[in-house]
Every structure is written in structure tokens, then in C-alpha cells.
All heavy atoms as an XYZ file, in Angstrom:
543
protein
N      14.074    -20.197     -4.799
C      14.552    -21.549     -4.496
C      13.522    -22.563     -4.903
O      13.896    -23.660     -5.294
C      14.958    -21.608     -3.043
C      16.238    -20.895     -2.746
C      16.656    -21.188     -1.380
N      16.218    -20.054     -0.524
C      16.199    -19.993      0.761
N      16.593    -21.009      1.453
N      15.803    -18.919      1.402
N      12.200    -22.288     -4.631
C      11.202    -23.240     -4.883
C      11.121    -23.550     -6.383
O      11.026    -24.697     -6.815
C       9.818    -22.785     -4.357
C       9.726    -22.625     -2.835
C       8.427    -22.066     -2.471
C       9.926    -24.043     -2.131
N      11.161    -22.473     -7.195
C      11.034    -22.661     -8.666
C      12.194    -23.443     -9.206
O      12.131    -24.323    -10.108
C      10.896    -21.236     -9.374
N      13.396    -23.096     -8.653
C      14.623    -23.926     -9.053
C      14.523    -25.369     -8.717
O      15.120    -26.139     -9.429
C      15.812    -23.311     -8.353
N      13.746    -25.700     -7.682
C      13.534    -27.086     -7.294
C      12.436    -27.756     -8.138
O      12.040    -28.893     -7.867
C      13.278    -27.173     -5.851
N      11.822    -27.015     -8.948
C      10.761    -27.491     -9.836
C       9.275    -27.464     -9.229
O       8.373    -28.005     -9.816
N       9.221    -26.691     -8.121
C       7.917    -26.549     -7.513
C       7.169    -25.296     -8.121
O       7.806    -24.343     -8.428
C       8.031    -26.342     -5.986
C       8.714    -27.540     -5.271
C       9.057    -27.186     -3.804
C       7.697    -28.702     -5.322
N       5.867    -25.384     -8.194
C       5.062    -24.318     -8.815
C       5.145    -23.053     -7.810
O       5.017    -23.208     -6.646
C       3.664    -24.770     -8.942
C       3.598    -25.927     -7.995
C       4.934    -26.483     -7.851
N       5.458    -21.946     -8.353
C       5.526    -20.677     -7.565
C       4.543    -19.701     -8.268
O       4.543    -19.432     -9.427
C       6.905    -20.139     -7.550
C       7.000    -18.770     -6.806
C       7.865    -21.075     -7.019
N       3.560    -19.113     -7.461
C       2.638    -18.173     -8.008
C       3.341    -16.914     -8.606
O       4.400    -16.567     -8.070
C       1.715    -17.726     -6.883
C       2.121    -18.556     -5.749
C       3.396    -19.223     -5.982
N       2.754    -16.306     -9.650
C       3.333    -15.111    -10.221
C       3.135    -13.980     -9.159
O       2.168    -13.952     -8.424
C       2.433    -14.800    -11.469
C       2.958    -13.594    -12.193
C       2.215    -13.440    -13.475
C       2.648    -12.248    -14.269
N       2.043    -12.071    -15.542
N       4.151    -13.179     -9.081
C       4.162    -12.041     -8.159
C       4.315    -10.735     -8.851
O       5.218    -10.669     -9.784
C       5.272    -12.267     -7.071
C       5.410    -11.090     -6.097
C       4.659    -11.067     -5.019
C       6.311    -10.094     -6.383
C       4.750    -10.017     -4.136
C       6.366     -8.998     -5.537
C       5.650     -9.006     -4.390
N       3.686     -9.660     -8.402
C       3.870     -8.437     -9.056
C       3.637     -7.299     -8.009
O       2.676     -7.344     -7.269
C       2.902     -8.174    -10.233
C       3.069     -6.945    -11.044
C       2.284     -6.899    -12.191
O       1.803     -7.877    -12.649
O       2.213     -5.806    -12.818
N       4.586     -6.418     -7.969
C       4.344     -5.276     -7.009
C       3.274     -4.358     -7.605
O       3.464     -4.006     -8.805
C       5.693     -4.508     -6.814
C       5.612     -3.385     -5.843
C       6.901     -2.685     -5.605
O       7.974     -3.159     -6.083
O       6.894     -1.674     -4.878
N       2.441     -3.900     -6.809
C       1.363     -3.032     -7.318
C       1.867     -1.557     -7.162
O       2.190     -1.058     -6.031
C       0.071     -3.175     -6.477
C      -0.319     -4.765     -6.589
C      -0.980     -2.266     -7.068
C      -0.682     -5.173     -7.956
N       1.955     -0.817     -8.238
C       2.389      0.565     -8.296
C       1.240      1.358     -8.822
O       0.232      0.890     -9.356
C       3.618      0.732     -9.188
C       4.757     -0.088     -8.747
C       5.894     -0.140     -9.852
N       7.027     -0.917     -9.404
C       8.035     -0.446     -8.779
N       8.256      0.867     -8.554
N       9.076     -1.182     -8.426
N       1.339      2.741     -8.776
C       0.122      3.505     -9.236
C      -0.248      3.224    -10.656
O      -1.466      3.286    -10.950
C       0.695      4.918     -9.072
C       1.700      4.834     -7.897
C       2.348      3.537     -8.062
N       0.714      2.873    -11.520
C       0.353      2.613    -12.934
C       0.086      1.179    -13.277
O      -0.282      0.767    -14.424
C       1.555      3.041    -13.784
C       2.778      2.253    -13.660
C       3.703      2.564    -12.483
O       3.346      3.498    -11.658
O       4.765      1.990    -12.301
N       0.008      0.317    -12.258
C      -0.237     -1.113    -12.503
C      -1.620     -1.431    -12.789
O      -2.610     -0.930    -12.210
C       0.135     -1.953    -11.156
O       1.520     -1.698    -10.888
C      -0.102     -3.378    -11.434
N      -1.913     -2.241    -13.895
C      -3.127     -2.806    -14.220
C      -2.998     -4.235    -14.429
O      -2.163     -4.728    -15.330
C      -3.667     -2.075    -15.604
C      -5.044     -2.788    -15.972
C      -3.783     -0.652    -15.350
N      -3.706     -5.108    -13.619
C      -3.503     -6.489    -13.689
C      -4.485     -7.080    -14.748
O      -5.634     -6.573    -14.829
C      -3.753     -7.136    -12.328
C      -2.898     -6.850    -11.236
C      -3.299     -7.517     -9.990
C      -1.421     -7.065    -11.554
N      -4.051     -8.095    -15.449
C      -4.832     -8.720    -16.545
C      -5.466     -9.948    -15.995
O      -4.811    -10.765    -15.450
C      -3.927     -9.000    -17.731
O      -4.627     -9.925    -18.560
N      -6.758    -10.097    -16.182
C      -7.458    -11.358    -15.863
C      -6.960    -12.548    -16.632
O      -6.765    -13.667    -16.118
C      -8.977    -11.209    -16.057
C      -9.701    -12.481    -15.837
C      -9.516    -10.161    -15.142
N      -6.462    -12.284    -17.871
C      -5.895    -13.329    -18.719
C      -4.611    -13.843    -18.024
O      -4.274    -15.090    -18.140
C      -5.598    -12.739    -20.094
N      -3.838    -12.993    -17.409
C      -2.532    -13.406    -16.785
C      -2.755    -13.974    -15.410
O      -2.009    -14.960    -15.031
C      -1.554    -12.200    -16.697
C      -1.071    -11.741    -17.970
O      -0.975    -12.529    -18.902
O      -0.633    -10.578    -18.077
N      -3.645    -13.459    -14.660
C      -3.874    -13.808    -13.156
C      -5.079    -14.633    -12.909
O      -5.168    -15.117    -11.739
C      -3.886    -12.564    -12.281
C      -2.421    -11.953    -12.164
C      -2.023    -10.879    -12.949
C      -1.603    -12.433    -11.216
C      -0.769    -10.346    -12.814
C      -0.318    -11.882    -11.074
C       0.080    -10.846    -11.786
O       1.306    -10.280    -11.734
N      -6.038    -14.681    -13.782
C      -7.291    -15.296    -13.495
C      -8.270    -14.364    -12.803
O      -7.907    -13.244    -12.650
N      -9.430    -14.807    -12.441
C     -10.480    -13.861    -11.916
C     -10.219    -13.248    -10.557
O     -10.778    -12.185    -10.210
C     -11.826    -14.686    -11.908
C     -11.351    -16.060    -11.902
C      -9.928    -16.108    -12.531
N      -9.383    -13.989     -9.744
C      -9.136    -13.488     -8.352
C      -7.604    -13.551     -8.067
O      -6.869    -14.346     -8.619
C      -9.839    -14.377     -7.294
C     -11.374    -14.263     -7.351
C     -11.999    -15.166     -8.164
C     -12.045    -13.352     -6.758
C     -13.470    -15.211     -8.252
C     -13.452    -13.249     -6.778
C     -14.018    -14.154     -7.558
O     -15.529    -14.131     -7.700
N      -7.216    -12.648     -7.256
C      -5.826    -12.627     -6.724
C      -5.818    -12.391     -5.280
O      -6.727    -11.856     -4.656
C      -5.055    -11.518     -7.425
C      -4.759    -11.720     -8.916
C      -5.573    -10.195     -7.229
N      -4.708    -12.857     -4.644
C      -4.464    -12.603     -3.190
C      -3.590    -11.307     -3.112
O      -2.481    -11.311     -3.863
C      -3.776    -13.717     -2.496
C      -3.392    -13.416     -1.112
C      -4.719    -14.947     -2.611
N      -3.971    -10.352     -2.408
C      -3.251     -9.092     -2.345
C      -2.688     -9.037     -0.921
O      -3.354     -9.173      0.125
C      -4.181     -7.830     -2.558
C      -3.370     -6.528     -2.388
C      -4.742     -7.967     -3.901
N      -1.369     -8.785     -0.811
C      -0.633     -8.761      0.505
C      -0.021     -7.447      0.698
O       0.709     -6.847     -0.218
C       0.489     -9.821      0.461
C       1.338     -9.889      1.626
C       2.413    -11.045      1.424
C       3.322    -11.089      2.617
N       4.424    -12.014      2.395
N      -0.253     -6.793      1.805
C       0.293     -5.454      2.100
C       1.765     -5.637      2.388
O       2.274     -6.681      2.639
C      -0.429     -5.007      3.366
C      -0.931     -6.252      3.961
C      -1.120     -7.222      2.899
N       2.505     -4.493      2.338
C       3.995     -4.546      2.358
C       4.434     -4.419      3.837
O       5.614     -4.482      4.113
C       4.626     -3.456      1.554
O       4.155     -2.206      1.976
N       3.567     -4.243      4.853
C       4.042     -4.089      6.225
C       4.480     -5.454      6.763
O       4.221     -6.534      6.266
C       2.949     -3.471      7.119
C       1.687     -4.301      7.293
O       1.767     -5.513      7.183
O       0.710     -3.698      7.502
N       5.334     -5.359      7.834
C       5.892     -6.524      8.442
C       4.921     -7.610      8.896
O       5.188     -8.731      8.865
C       6.763     -6.077      9.641
N       3.709     -7.195      9.321
C       2.811     -8.184      9.775
C       2.093     -8.976      8.770
O       1.474    -10.013      8.964
C       1.696     -7.459     10.755
C       2.263     -6.849     12.002
C       1.052     -6.086     12.692
C       2.808     -7.861     12.878
N       2.256     -8.579      7.552
C       1.685     -9.343      6.387
C       2.227    -10.822      6.343
O       1.556    -11.665      5.887
C       1.922     -8.631      5.084
N       3.461    -10.945      6.822
C       4.046    -12.312      6.833
C       3.239    -13.204      7.801
O       3.302    -14.460      7.677
C       5.411    -12.305      7.273
O       6.214    -11.685      6.364
N       2.484    -12.698      8.765
C       1.622    -13.438      9.635
C       0.178    -13.583      9.208
O      -0.677    -14.005      9.881
C       1.775    -12.926     11.052
C       3.147    -12.925     11.597
C       3.924    -11.799     11.518
C       3.686    -14.142     12.024
C       5.200    -11.804     12.011
C       4.990    -14.146     12.483
C       5.765    -13.103     12.496
N      -0.116    -13.043      7.976
C      -1.528    -13.046      7.410
C      -2.322    -11.860      7.739
O      -3.531    -11.797      7.301
N      -1.762    -10.828      8.389
C      -2.527     -9.613      8.623
C      -2.689     -8.775      7.384
O      -1.722     -8.496      6.712
C      -1.747     -8.787      9.710
O      -2.482     -7.636     10.010
N      -4.018     -8.508      7.074
C      -4.188     -7.522      5.973
C      -4.260     -8.192      4.596
O      -4.601     -7.530      3.660
N      -4.154     -9.408      4.513
C      -4.112    -10.196      3.229
C      -5.655    -10.228      2.803
O      -6.556    -10.529      3.542
C      -3.573    -11.623      3.357
C      -2.145    -11.406      3.610
C      -3.867    -12.346      2.124
C      -1.455    -12.737      3.868
N      -5.889     -9.946      1.480
C      -7.227     -9.882      0.877
C      -7.266    -10.741     -0.329
O      -6.337    -10.729     -1.166
C      -7.627     -8.480      0.461
C      -7.655     -7.450      1.660
C      -7.996     -6.130      1.238
O      -7.888     -5.853      0.017
O      -8.319     -5.274      2.111
N      -8.394    -11.335     -0.603
C      -8.801    -11.992     -1.885
C      -9.576    -10.956     -2.630
O     -10.556    -10.478     -2.104
C      -9.592    -13.306     -1.639
C     -10.013    -14.009     -2.904
C      -8.772    -14.453     -3.677
C     -10.930    -15.136     -2.606
N      -9.120    -10.597     -3.773
C      -9.817     -9.469     -4.601
C     -10.030     -9.875     -5.981
O      -9.303    -10.721     -6.476
C      -8.802     -8.237     -4.642
C      -8.383     -7.641     -3.307
C      -9.372     -6.846     -2.592
N      -9.952     -5.846     -3.282
C      -9.599     -4.583     -3.442
N      -8.520     -4.160     -2.750
N     -10.294     -3.683     -4.174
N     -11.076     -9.371     -6.654
C     -11.247     -9.560     -8.087
C     -10.054     -8.923     -8.759
O      -9.780     -7.680     -8.465
C     -12.479     -8.981     -8.527
C     -13.800     -9.753     -8.089
C     -15.000     -9.083     -8.712
N     -16.159     -9.877     -8.227
C     -16.580    -10.993     -8.819
N     -15.986    -11.540     -9.798
N     -17.632    -11.635     -8.287
N      -9.481     -9.563     -9.679
C      -8.354     -9.065    -10.445
C      -8.548     -7.646    -10.965
O      -7.692     -6.766    -10.841
C      -7.852    -10.019    -11.488
O      -7.681    -11.298    -10.904
C      -6.599     -9.571    -12.198
N      -9.702     -7.504    -11.674
C      -9.863     -6.178    -12.306
C     -10.152     -4.987    -11.339
O     -10.080     -3.884    -11.683
C     -11.063     -6.229    -13.343
C     -12.410     -6.378    -12.656
C     -12.744     -7.901    -12.499
O     -12.051     -8.799    -12.775
O     -13.926     -8.179    -12.033
N     -10.319     -5.366    -10.018
C     -10.548     -4.341     -9.002
C      -9.283     -3.908     -8.257
O      -9.297     -3.060     -7.454
C     -11.647     -4.790     -8.062
C     -12.984     -4.875     -8.699
C     -13.956     -5.533     -7.737
O     -13.609     -5.847     -6.630
O     -15.090     -5.615     -8.195
N      -8.197     -4.621     -8.512
C      -6.941     -4.376     -7.739
C      -6.335     -3.048     -8.208
O      -6.079     -2.819     -9.383
C      -5.961     -5.486     -7.901
C      -4.589     -5.118     -7.221
C      -6.482     -6.748     -7.284
N      -6.114     -2.111     -7.265
C      -5.505     -0.832     -7.516
C      -4.484     -0.553     -6.427
O      -4.606     -0.944     -5.316
C      -6.562      0.307     -7.596
C      -7.679      0.118     -8.650
C      -7.037      0.370    -10.061
N      -8.110      0.208    -11.063
C      -8.352     -0.905    -11.705
N      -7.720     -1.976    -11.487
N      -9.283     -0.938    -12.581
N      -3.540      0.314     -6.778
C      -2.556      0.736     -5.811
C      -3.266      1.561     -4.682
O      -4.194      2.307     -4.966
C      -1.527      1.650     -6.551
C      -0.591      2.385     -5.616
C       0.598      1.699     -5.176
C      -0.799      3.697     -5.189
C       1.478      2.311     -4.365
C       0.108      4.258     -4.425
C       1.247      3.618     -3.978
O       2.069      4.208     -3.147
N      -2.794      1.393     -3.499
C      -3.307      2.192     -2.428
C      -2.116      2.747     -1.637
O      -1.112      1.998     -1.358
C      -4.107      1.415     -1.445
C      -5.450      1.050     -1.941
C      -6.272      0.420     -0.808
N      -6.829     -0.755     -1.246
C      -7.496     -1.652     -0.414
N      -7.746     -1.312      0.834
N      -7.991     -2.745     -0.835
N      -2.021      4.014     -1.312
C      -0.961      4.677     -0.676
C      -0.745      4.051      0.748
O      -1.756      3.408      1.246
C      -1.118      6.159     -0.567
N       0.286      4.281      1.405
C       0.561      3.794      2.736
C      -0.596      4.099      3.655
O      -1.157      5.113      3.569
C       1.848      4.356      3.276
N      -0.977      3.141      4.458
C      -2.164      3.319      5.401
C      -3.331      2.652      4.799
O      -4.393      2.556      5.423
N      -3.380      2.274      3.559
C      -4.560      1.726      2.808
C      -4.917      0.391      3.388
O      -6.096      0.047      3.553
N      -3.955     -0.458      3.707
C      -4.199     -1.798      4.252
C      -3.222     -1.999      5.418
O      -1.986     -1.969      5.174
C      -4.059     -2.949      3.156
C      -4.976     -2.755      2.113
C      -4.322     -4.297      3.963
C      -4.865     -3.757      0.993
N      -3.688     -2.252      6.623
C      -2.783     -2.558      7.838
C      -1.628     -1.682      7.813
O      -0.479     -2.027      8.205
C      -2.384     -3.993      7.694
O      -3.422     -4.778      7.749
N      -1.645     -0.416      7.410
C      -0.571      0.523      7.496
C       0.432      0.417      6.453
O       1.509      1.020      6.431
N       0.196     -0.404      5.492
C       1.201     -0.716      4.403
C       0.697     -0.438      3.046
O      -0.540     -0.134      2.930
N       1.503     -0.459      2.036
C       0.944     -0.307      0.706
C       0.671     -1.690      0.072
O       1.175     -2.752      0.518
C       1.984      0.364     -0.275
O       3.166     -0.392     -0.161
C       2.313      1.719      0.297
N      -0.239     -1.707     -0.859
C      -0.483     -3.054     -1.535
C       0.860     -3.408     -2.257
O       1.345     -2.643     -3.047
C      -1.668     -2.824     -2.520
C      -1.921     -4.110     -3.288
C      -2.881     -2.434     -1.767
N       1.223     -4.562     -2.008
C       2.597     -5.017     -2.472
C       2.515     -5.894     -3.687
O       3.388     -5.872     -4.512
C       3.363     -5.568     -1.398
C       4.692     -5.970     -1.795
C       5.509     -6.446     -0.513
N       6.547     -7.248     -0.991
C       6.892     -8.375     -0.413
N       6.176     -8.868      0.571
N       7.873     -9.101     -0.915
N       1.630     -6.803     -3.676
C       1.728     -7.818     -4.711
C       0.415     -8.588     -4.868
O      -0.552     -8.484     -4.150
N       0.443     -9.320     -5.979
C      -0.836    -10.165     -6.313
C      -0.258    -11.583     -6.692
O       0.771    -11.783     -7.339
C      -1.492     -9.535     -7.470
N      -0.947    -12.524     -6.186
C      -0.533    -13.892     -6.529
C      -1.691    -14.633     -7.161
O      -2.902    -14.509     -6.811
C      -0.125    -14.622     -5.248
C       1.095    -14.016     -4.576
C       1.535    -14.855     -3.435
N       2.679    -14.248     -2.747
C       3.894    -14.479     -3.048
N       4.196    -15.302     -4.031
N       4.931    -13.915     -2.386
N      -1.344    -15.534     -8.120
C      -2.311    -16.359     -8.776
C      -2.945    -17.263     -7.798
O      -2.255    -17.901     -6.946
C      -1.607    -17.106     -9.833
C      -2.541    -17.936    -10.718
C      -1.797    -18.538    -11.863
N      -2.338    -17.969    -13.003
C      -1.725    -17.858    -14.111
N      -0.433    -18.196    -14.226
N      -2.293    -17.341    -15.208
N      -4.210    -17.423     -7.736
C      -4.898    -18.296     -6.819
C      -4.949    -19.744     -7.324
O      -4.998    -20.119     -8.438
C      -6.361    -17.829     -6.680
C      -7.118    -18.663     -5.656
C      -8.358    -17.988     -5.279
N      -8.883    -18.645     -4.118
C      -9.931    -19.502     -4.121
N     -10.622    -19.624     -5.260
N     -10.356    -20.084     -3.117
């Protein structure tokens, strides 16, 4: 809805085992949000170097999997 209204929306990508993020696409840092329910309240969110972002199985961050990366 925000993009449809003309507001900037950060790029989002689900992190899977085969995912490799590009610094050219995301910049040097990304915000990584776990997939558990508490992530909506800021629990487990991390600022990471783009080239270091890798998939983590459940339990890796706040009991959830790494779900996405957003442009900073």
C-alpha cells in the first residue's frame, strides 16, 4: 500500500539457504528481521554487513529464522 501511494519502500527479500545478497543491490549494511512473532516489536532485529548475511535455521535468532533484509 505504501508503494502504491508513492512512498519509498525498502527492498525486501526472504533469506533462504541459497540466498546471496549483493552489496550493489542493498548497500553495505542491511537490517535483518527474524520470522518469529516478536520481531514486529523489534526483538531480534540486527544491523549486519550485507556480505555477511546468511541463512540460519530456526533458533538462530530469537527462535526464528532470518526472514529478510531491508535497505538502510
